[in-house]
C-alpha positions, 0 to 999 in steps of 0.5 A: 477480534484479533487472530489469537482470540479467533483461533482460541474460539474456533473448532479444532478442524478449522485450524487444519490446513487440510480443512482450509484446502477442502473449503477451497475445493468446495468453493472451486466446485461451486464456482465451476459451470458444470452443465451436466446436472448429475455431474454437478450434483456429484461434485458438490456432494464429494466436495462437501464430503471432503469437508465433513470427513476432515472435520469428523476426523479432527474431532476423534480422540482415539487412534483409527 
């Protein structure tokens, strides 16, 4: 599958630079060796929230 056909099939948020950076943040948090379980849980929830918020905003069609 070439890049153009992938872009045509991908969802709107997957083409945003902000979403790509949010995924990188999530990967970094997953890879971090946080010893404190509560801190690790909070960091994971926050990183996932960024991804979800960007995706949700990309799906909006009206002004905020």
